[in-house]
MIKEFI-596711 format. One record per residue: residue number from 0; residue in three letters; x, y, z of N, C-alpha, C, O in turn. Coordinates in Angstrom, 1 decimal. Example, Ala and Ser with C-alpha at 12.3 -4.5 7.8 and 13.67 -1.06 7.14 Angstrom:
<pts>
0 ALA 13.2 -5.7 7.8 12.3 -4.5 7.8 13.2 -3.3 7.8 14.2 -3.3 8.5;
1 SER 12.8 -2.2 7.1 13.7 -1.1 7.1 12.9 0.0 7.9 13.4 1.1 8.0;
</pts>
This chain:
<pts>
0 MET 0.5 -1.2 0.0 -0.1 0.0 0.2 0.9 1.2 0.0 1.6 1.5 1.0;
1 ASP 1.1 2.0 -1.3 2.0 2.9 -1.1 1.2 3.9 -0.6 1.9 4.7 0.0;
2 ILE 0.3 4.2 -0.7 -0.6 5.5 -0.2 -0.2 5.6 1.2 -0.3 6.7 1.7;
3 LEU 0.1 4.5 2.0 0.7 4.6 3.4 2.2 5.3 3.8 2.7 5.7 4.9;
4 LEU 2.7 5.2 2.5 4.3 6.0 2.6 4.1 7.4 1.9 5.1 8.1 1.7;
5 ASN 2.9 7.8 1.5 2.8 9.1 0.6 3.1 10.4 1.6 2.1 11.0 2.1;
6 PHE 4.5 10.8 2.0 4.8 11.9 2.9 3.7 13.0 2.6 3.0 13.3 3.6;
7 PRO 3.5 13.7 1.5 3.2 15.1 1.4 1.6 14.7 1.9 0.9 15.5 2.5;
8 LEU 1.1 13.3 1.6 -0.3 13.3 1.9 -0.2 13.4 3.6 -1.1 14.1 4.1;
9 TRP 0.7 12.7 4.3 0.3 12.6 5.7 0.8 13.9 6.0 0.7 14.0 7.3;
10 ALA 1.3 14.7 5.6 2.1 16.2 6.0 0.8 16.8 6.1 0.5 17.4 7.1;
11 ALA -0.3 16.6 4.8 -1.3 17.4 4.6 -2.5 17.4 5.4 -3.1 18.3 5.8;
12 LEU -2.6 15.8 5.7 -3.4 15.4 7.0 -3.2 16.0 8.3 -4.1 16.6 8.9;
13 PHE -1.9 15.9 8.8 -1.7 16.4 9.7 -1.7 18.0 10.1 -2.1 18.4 11.2;
14 GLY -1.3 18.8 8.9 -1.3 20.1 9.1 -2.6 20.5 9.4 -2.8 21.4 10.2;
15 VAL -3.7 19.8 8.7 -5.2 20.2 9.4 -5.7 19.9 10.3 -6.5 20.4 11.0;
16 VAL -5.2 18.8 10.4 -5.6 18.4 12.0 -5.0 19.3 12.9 -5.7 19.9 13.6;
17 PHE -3.6 19.4 13.0 -3.0 19.9 13.5 -3.7 21.3 13.9 -3.8 21.5 15.1;
18 ALA -4.1 22.1 13.1 -4.4 23.6 12.8 -5.9 23.5 13.7 -6.3 24.2 14.6;
19 GLN -6.5 22.6 13.1 -8.0 22.1 13.7 -8.1 22.2 15.4 -8.8 23.0 16.1;
20 PHE -7.4 21.5 15.6 -7.1 21.5 17.1 -6.3 22.5 18.1 -6.3 22.6 19.3;
21 LEU -5.6 23.1 17.1 -5.3 24.5 17.6 -6.3 25.6 17.8 -6.1 26.7 18.4;
22 LYS -7.3 25.4 17.3 -8.3 26.7 17.5 -9.1 26.6 18.7 -9.7 27.6 19.1;
23 VAL -9.3 25.5 19.4 -9.4 24.9 20.4 -8.7 26.0 21.8 -9.4 26.8 22.5;
24 PRO -7.6 25.8 21.9 -6.9 26.6 22.7 -6.2 28.0 22.5 -5.7 28.7 23.4;
25 ILE -6.4 28.3 21.1 -6.5 29.8 20.8 -7.5 30.5 21.4 -7.3 31.5 22.1;
26 TYR -8.9 30.1 21.2 -10.3 30.8 21.4 -10.1 30.7 23.1 -10.2 31.6 23.8;
27 PHE -9.8 29.4 23.5 -9.6 29.6 25.0 -8.7 30.7 25.7 -9.0 31.0 26.9;
28 ILE -7.7 31.4 25.1 -6.7 32.2 25.5 -7.7 33.3 25.0 -8.1 33.9 26.0;
29 ALA -8.1 33.7 24.1 -8.9 34.7 23.8 -10.2 35.2 24.6 -10.5 36.4 24.7;
30 THR -11.0 33.6 25.1 -12.2 34.1 25.5 -12.4 33.1 26.9 -13.6 33.0 27.3;
31 LYS -11.5 32.5 27.5 -11.4 32.1 28.8 -12.3 30.9 28.6 -12.4 30.1 29.6;
32 GLN -13.0 30.8 27.6 -13.8 29.5 27.3 -13.5 28.2 26.6 -12.8 28.3 25.6;
33 ILE -13.7 27.5 26.8 -13.3 25.9 25.8 -14.7 25.4 24.9 -15.9 25.3 25.3;
34 ASN -14.3 25.3 24.1 -15.4 25.3 22.8 -14.9 24.3 21.6 -14.5 24.7 20.5;
35 TRP -15.2 22.8 22.2 -14.7 21.9 21.6 -15.1 21.8 20.1 -14.3 21.3 19.3;
36 SER -16.2 22.3 19.7 -17.2 22.2 18.6 -16.2 23.1 17.5 -16.6 23.1 16.3;
37 LEU -14.8 24.0 18.1 -14.1 24.6 17.1 -13.3 23.4 16.1 -12.9 23.6 14.9;
38 PHE -13.1 22.0 16.7 -12.2 21.3 16.0 -13.0 20.7 14.8 -12.5 19.9 14.0;
39 ASN -13.8 21.0 14.9 -14.4 20.6 13.5 -15.3 21.7 12.5 -16.1 21.2 11.8;
40 ALA -15.0 22.8 12.6 -15.4 24.3 12.3 -14.8 24.8 11.5 -13.5 24.8 11.5;
41 THR -15.6 25.6 10.5 -14.7 26.1 9.6 -14.2 27.8 9.9 -15.1 28.6 10.3;
42 GLY -13.0 28.3 9.6 -13.1 29.7 9.7 -12.0 29.8 11.1 -11.5 28.8 11.7;
43 GLY -11.8 30.9 11.4 -10.9 31.2 12.8 -9.8 30.9 12.5 -9.5 30.5 11.4;
44 MET -9.0 31.1 13.5 -7.6 31.0 13.9 -7.1 29.8 14.3 -7.5 29.3 15.4;
45 PRO -6.0 29.0 13.6 -5.4 29.5 12.3 -6.1 28.6 11.3 -6.6 27.6 11.7;
46 SER -6.2 28.9 10.0 -7.0 28.4 8.8 -6.3 27.2 8.7 -5.1 27.2 8.7;
47 SER -7.1 26.1 8.6 -6.6 25.1 8.7 -6.5 24.2 7.4 -6.0 23.1 7.3;
48 HIS -7.2 25.0 6.2 -7.3 25.3 4.4 -5.8 25.4 4.0 -5.2 24.6 3.2;
49 SER -5.4 26.8 4.8 -4.0 27.1 4.7 -3.0 26.2 5.3 -2.0 26.0 4.7;
50 ALA -3.1 25.6 6.3 -2.5 24.6 6.8 -2.1 23.7 6.1 -1.0 23.5 5.7;
51 ALA -3.2 22.9 5.8 -3.4 21.6 5.0 -2.6 21.9 3.6 -1.6 21.1 3.3;
52 THR -3.0 23.1 2.7 -2.2 23.2 1.3 -0.7 23.5 1.4 0.2 23.0 0.7;
53 THR -0.6 24.3 2.2 0.9 24.5 2.6 1.6 23.6 3.0 2.8 23.8 2.8;
54 SER 1.1 22.1 3.8 1.5 21.1 4.1 2.1 20.3 3.0 3.1 19.7 2.6;
55 LEU 0.9 20.4 2.6 1.0 19.6 0.9 2.1 20.2 -0.2 2.8 19.4 -0.9;
56 ALA 2.3 21.4 -0.2 2.9 21.8 -1.2 4.8 21.7 -0.6 5.8 21.6 -1.3;
57 THR 4.8 21.8 1.0 6.0 21.7 1.3 6.6 20.7 1.0 7.6 20.6 0.3;
58 GLY 5.7 19.5 1.7 5.8 18.0 1.6 6.1 17.5 0.1 7.0 16.7 0.1;
59 VAL 5.6 17.9 -1.1 5.9 17.9 -2.4 7.1 18.5 -2.7 7.8 18.0 -3.6;
60 ALA 7.6 19.5 -2.0 8.8 20.1 -2.4 10.0 19.3 -1.8 11.0 19.1 -2.4;
61 LEU 9.7 19.0 -0.8 10.7 18.0 0.2 11.0 16.8 -0.6 12.1 16.5 -0.9;
62 GLU 9.7 15.9 -1.2 10.2 14.8 -1.9 10.7 14.7 -3.8 11.1 13.8 -4.5;
63 THR 10.2 16.2 -4.1 10.3 16.0 -5.3 11.2 17.4 -5.8 11.3 17.6 -7.0;
64 GLY 11.5 18.1 -5.2 11.9 19.6 -5.3 11.5 20.5 -5.6 10.4 20.2 -6.1;
65 LEU 11.8 22.4 -5.6 11.2 23.2 -5.7 11.2 23.1 -7.5 10.6 24.1 -7.9;
66 ASP 11.5 22.6 -8.1 11.8 22.6 -9.6 10.9 21.9 -10.3 10.8 22.1 -11.5;
67 SER 10.0 20.8 -9.5 9.0 19.9 -10.2 7.9 20.5 -10.8 7.4 21.5 -10.3;
68 PRO 7.5 20.0 -11.6 6.1 20.5 -12.1 4.9 20.0 -11.3 3.8 20.5 -11.5;
69 ILE 5.0 19.0 -10.3 3.9 18.6 -9.3 4.2 19.6 -7.9 3.2 19.6 -7.0;
70 PHE 5.3 20.3 -7.6 5.4 21.3 -6.8 4.4 22.6 -7.5 3.5 23.2 -7.0;
71 ALA 4.9 22.8 -8.5 4.2 23.8 -9.1 2.8 23.9 -8.8 2.3 24.8 -8.3;
72 VAL 2.2 22.8 -9.3 0.8 22.3 -9.2 0.0 22.5 -7.5 -1.1 23.0 -7.3;
73 ALA 0.9 21.9 -6.7 0.5 22.0 -5.5 0.8 23.6 -4.9 -0.1 24.1 -4.1;
74 ALA 1.9 24.2 -5.2 2.0 25.6 -4.6 0.8 26.4 -5.1 0.1 27.1 -4.4;
75 MET 0.5 26.3 -6.4 -0.6 27.5 -7.0 -2.0 26.6 -6.5 -3.0 27.3 -6.3;
76 PHE -2.1 25.4 -6.3 -3.3 25.1 -5.5 -3.5 26.1 -4.1 -4.5 26.8 -3.7;
77 SER -2.5 25.8 -3.6 -2.4 26.4 -1.8 -2.8 27.9 -2.3 -3.9 28.5 -1.9;
78 ILE -1.8 28.5 -3.1 -2.3 30.0 -3.4 -3.6 30.3 -3.6 -4.0 31.4 -3.1;
79 ILE -4.5 29.6 -4.3 -5.8 29.8 -4.9 -6.6 29.5 -3.7 -7.7 30.0 -3.6;
80 VAL -6.2 28.6 -2.7 -7.3 28.3 -1.9 -6.9 29.3 -0.5 -7.7 29.4 0.4;
81 MET -5.7 29.9 -0.5 -5.8 30.7 0.6 -6.1 32.1 0.1 -6.2 32.9 1.1;
82 PHE -6.2 32.7 -1.0 -6.7 33.7 -1.7 -8.4 33.4 -1.5 -9.1 34.3 -1.0;
83 ASP -8.9 32.2 -2.0 -10.3 32.3 -1.8 -10.7 32.2 -0.3 -11.9 32.4 -0.1;
84 SER -9.8 31.8 0.8 -10.5 31.9 2.0 -10.4 33.4 3.0 -11.0 33.6 4.1;
85 THR -9.6 34.3 2.2 -9.7 35.6 2.6 -10.4 36.4 1.6 -10.2 37.6 1.7;
86 GLY -11.3 36.1 0.5 -11.9 36.9 -0.6 -13.5 36.0 -0.6 -14.4 36.2 0.3;
87 VAL -13.7 35.3 -1.5 -15.1 34.7 -1.6 -15.7 34.2 -0.4 -16.9 34.6 -0.2;
88 ARG -15.0 33.2 0.5 -15.6 32.7 1.6 -15.8 33.5 2.7 -16.8 33.3 3.4;
89 ARG -14.8 34.8 2.9 -14.7 35.7 4.1 -16.0 36.6 3.6 -16.8 36.7 4.5;
90 GLN -16.5 37.3 2.4 -17.1 37.8 2.0 -18.7 37.1 2.4 -19.7 37.7 2.9;
91 THR -18.7 35.6 2.2 -19.6 35.0 2.5 -20.3 34.9 3.8 -21.5 34.7 4.1;
92 GLY -19.3 35.0 4.7 -19.6 35.0 6.0 -20.3 36.0 6.4 -21.3 35.9 7.1;
93 GLU -19.7 37.6 5.7 -19.9 38.6 6.2 -21.5 38.9 5.6 -22.3 39.5 6.3;
94 GLN -21.8 38.4 4.4 -23.1 38.5 4.2 -24.2 37.7 5.1 -25.3 38.2 5.2;
95 ALA -23.6 36.6 5.7 -24.2 35.7 6.4 -24.8 36.8 7.7 -26.0 37.1 7.9;
96 ILE -23.7 37.1 8.3 -23.7 38.1 9.6 -25.2 38.8 9.1 -26.3 38.5 9.7;
97 VAL -25.2 39.8 8.0 -26.4 40.7 7.9 -27.4 39.9 7.6 -28.5 40.3 8.0;
98 LEU -27.3 38.7 6.9 -28.9 38.2 6.5 -29.4 37.4 7.8 -30.6 37.3 7.9;
99 ASN -28.5 36.8 8.9 -29.1 36.6 10.2 -29.3 37.8 10.9 -29.9 37.6 12.0;
100 GLN -29.0 39.0 10.7 -29.6 40.0 11.8 -30.9 40.4 10.8 -31.7 41.0 11.5;
101 LEU -31.2 40.3 9.7 -32.5 40.8 8.9 -33.1 39.9 9.4 -34.0 40.2 10.1;
102 VAL -32.9 38.5 9.3 -34.0 37.8 9.7 -34.7 37.8 11.5 -35.8 37.4 11.9;
103 MET -33.4 38.2 12.1 -33.8 38.2 13.5 -34.9 39.6 13.6 -36.0 39.5 14.1;
104 ASN -34.4 40.7 13.0 -35.3 41.6 13.0 -36.4 41.3 12.3 -37.4 41.6 12.9;
105 PHE -36.7 40.8 10.9 -38.0 40.6 10.8 -39.1 39.9 11.7 -40.2 40.3 12.1;
106 ASN -38.2 38.7 12.1 -38.8 37.8 13.0 -39.3 38.7 14.4 -40.5 38.6 14.7;
107 ARG -38.6 39.4 15.0 -39.0 40.5 16.1 -40.4 41.4 15.3 -41.6 41.3 15.7;
108 PHE -40.1 41.9 14.7 -41.4 42.6 13.9 -42.6 41.7 13.7 -43.7 42.2 14.0;
109 VAL -42.5 40.8 13.3 -43.7 40.1 12.9 -44.5 39.7 14.5 -45.6 40.0 14.8;
110 SER -43.4 39.0 15.4 -44.0 38.7 16.6 -44.7 40.0 17.0 -45.9 39.9 17.2;
111 GLU -44.1 41.3 17.3 -44.4 42.5 17.8 -45.4 42.9 17.0 -46.4 43.3 17.7;
112 ALA -45.6 43.0 16.2 -46.8 43.6 15.4 -47.9 42.7 15.4 -49.0 43.3 15.5;
113 LYS -48.0 41.4 15.4 -49.2 40.6 15.1 -49.4 39.8 16.8 -50.4 39.3 17.1;
114 ASN -48.5 39.8 17.5 -48.5 39.3 19.0 -48.5 37.6 18.4 -49.4 37.0 18.7;
115 TRP -47.7 37.2 17.9 -47.6 35.8 17.6 -47.2 35.1 18.9 -46.6 35.7 19.7;
116 GLN -47.5 34.0 19.1 -47.1 33.3 20.0 -45.6 32.6 19.7 -45.4 32.2 18.6;
117 GLN -44.7 32.4 20.7 -43.5 31.9 20.4 -43.7 30.9 19.6 -44.8 30.4 19.6;
118 LYS -42.6 30.4 18.6 -42.7 29.4 17.7 -42.4 28.0 18.2 -41.4 27.9 19.0;
119 GLN -43.0 27.0 17.9 -42.4 25.6 18.6 -40.7 25.4 18.0 -40.2 26.1 17.1;
120 GLU -40.2 24.4 18.7 -39.0 24.2 18.4 -38.9 23.7 17.0 -38.5 24.6 16.2;
121 ARG -39.0 22.9 16.6 -39.3 22.5 15.4 -39.3 23.2 14.1 -39.0 22.9 12.9;
122 GLU -39.9 24.3 14.5 -40.2 25.7 13.3 -39.4 26.6 13.4 -39.5 27.6 12.8;
123 LYS -38.0 26.5 14.4 -36.9 27.5 14.3 -36.4 27.3 12.9 -36.4 26.4 12.1;
124 ILE -35.8 28.4 12.9 -35.1 28.5 11.5 -33.4 28.7 11.9 -32.9 29.7 12.5;
125 GLU -32.7 27.5 11.2 -31.4 27.4 11.6 -30.6 28.8 10.8 -30.8 29.2 9.7;
126 GLU -29.6 29.4 11.8 -29.0 30.4 11.3 -27.8 29.8 10.0 -27.3 28.6 10.0;
127 LEU -27.7 30.8 9.2 -26.4 30.7 8.7 -25.0 30.8 9.1 -24.4 31.7 9.7;
128 LYS -24.6 29.8 8.8 -23.1 29.8 9.1 -22.3 31.2 8.8 -22.4 31.7 7.7;
129 GLU -21.6 32.0 9.8 -21.1 33.1 9.3 -19.7 32.6 9.4 -19.0 32.8 8.3;
130 LEU -19.2 32.1 10.4 -17.6 31.9 10.2 -17.0 30.8 9.2 -16.5 29.7 9.4;
131 LEU -17.3 31.7 7.5 -16.8 30.7 6.7 -15.2 30.9 6.5 -14.4 30.0 6.6;
132 GLY -14.9 32.3 6.0 -13.8 32.4 5.6 -12.5 32.9 6.7 -12.4 32.5 7.9;
133 HIS -11.6 33.9 6.1 -10.8 33.9 7.2 -10.1 35.1 7.0 -9.9 35.4 5.8;
134 LYS -9.6 35.9 8.1 -8.9 37.0 7.8 -7.4 36.9 7.4 -6.7 35.9 7.8;
135 PRO -6.9 37.8 6.5 -5.4 37.5 6.2 -4.5 37.0 7.1 -3.7 36.1 6.9;
136 ILE -4.8 37.8 8.5 -3.8 36.9 9.5 -3.9 35.2 9.5 -3.0 34.4 9.2;
137 GLU -4.9 35.0 10.0 -5.4 33.6 10.2 -4.8 32.9 8.7 -4.1 31.8 8.7;
138 VAL -5.2 33.6 7.8 -4.4 32.4 6.7 -2.7 32.7 6.5 -2.2 32.0 5.7;
139 LEU -2.1 33.6 7.1 -0.6 33.8 6.9 -0.5 32.5 8.0 -0.1 31.4 7.7;
140 VAL -1.0 33.0 9.2 -0.6 31.8 10.3 -0.8 30.4 10.0 0.1 29.6 10.2;
141 GLY -1.9 30.1 9.4 -2.2 28.9 8.9 -1.1 28.2 8.0 -0.4 27.2 8.3;
142 GLY -1.1 29.0 6.8 0.2 28.8 6.0 1.5 28.6 6.4 2.1 27.8 5.8;
143 LEU 2.0 29.3 7.5 3.1 29.2 8.2 3.2 28.1 9.2 4.2 27.5 9.5;
144 LEU 2.1 27.9 9.6 1.8 26.6 10.7 2.0 25.1 9.5 2.8 24.2 9.8;
145 GLY 1.2 25.3 8.3 1.5 24.2 7.5 3.1 23.9 6.9 3.5 22.8 6.7;
146 ILE 3.7 24.8 6.8 5.1 24.5 6.1 6.0 24.4 7.4 6.9 23.7 7.1;
147 ILE 6.2 24.7 8.7 6.6 24.5 9.8 6.2 23.1 10.1 7.0 22.2 9.9;
148 SER 5.0 22.8 10.4 4.8 21.4 10.5 5.2 20.3 9.7 5.6 19.2 10.2;
149 THR 5.1 20.7 8.4 5.7 19.5 7.4 7.1 19.4 7.5 7.6 18.3 7.6;
150 LEU 8.0 20.7 7.5 9.5 20.5 7.9 9.9 19.7 9.3 10.9 19.0 9.3;
151 ILE 9.1 19.7 10.4 9.4 19.3 11.3 9.3 17.9 11.3 10.2 17.1 11.7;
152 LEU 7.9 17.6 10.7 7.6 16.1 10.3 8.8 15.4 9.5 9.5 14.4 10.0;
153 TYR 9.0 16.2 8.1 9.8 15.6 7.5 11.4 15.2 8.2 11.9 14.1 7.9;
154 TYR 12.0 16.0 9.0 13.4 16.0 9.3 12.9 14.9 10.7 13.9 14.4 11.4;
155 ALA 12.1 14.7 11.0 11.8 14.1 12.3 11.7 12.4 11.9 12.1 11.5 12.7;
156 PHE 11.2 12.3 10.4 11.1 11.0 9.8 12.6 10.4 9.0 13.0 9.3 8.6;
157 GLN 13.1 11.4 8.9 14.6 11.4 8.2 15.4 10.9 9.3 16.3 10.2 9.0;
158 VAL 15.2 11.2 10.6 16.2 11.0 11.7 15.9 9.3 12.0 16.7 8.4 12.2;
159 ALA 14.9 9.1 12.1 14.1 7.9 12.7 14.8 6.7 11.8 14.5 5.5 11.9;
</pts>
C-alpha cells in the first residue's frame, strides 16, 4: 500500500488536524472558554485550509524538489485556496451576518406586530453559518503552520 508511505499526503492530513486542534486553545486564550466544537468548524485562527495546502506543497517540495511540475501544481493550489479563504468565503460569512440580522429583525417585527406566540422548537430556522472565511492573518498563520509542521515531520522521519 504505497498510499501509507505518501509523505505529502500525511503531512497535509497532519497540517489540517493540527490547525483544527489549535483553534480550541487559541479560542480559550482569547475568551477563557473551551469550545470543542471548533475542532470541526470552518473559519477562525489558524486557517486549517492554509495549513493543509501549504503542508501539501511543502511535502511535495521536499519529496520532488522546488523545480518539479508537481510542486508548481501544489503551490498554485495552495495560493488559490488561501486567496479564496480571504476573499469569496470571507465575504460570504459577512453576508451571512447581515442576513441573520435581517431575519432576526424581521422575526421580532412580526412577533411584535401580530403578537404571535413563540414558535415551536421544530419551526425555528437554523441560522446561516457566519464563520466561513478567514482574515488575512489567519491565512498567514495557517500557511506558516503548514510549512513548519511539515518540515518538523520530514526531518523527524529522516532521523528515525
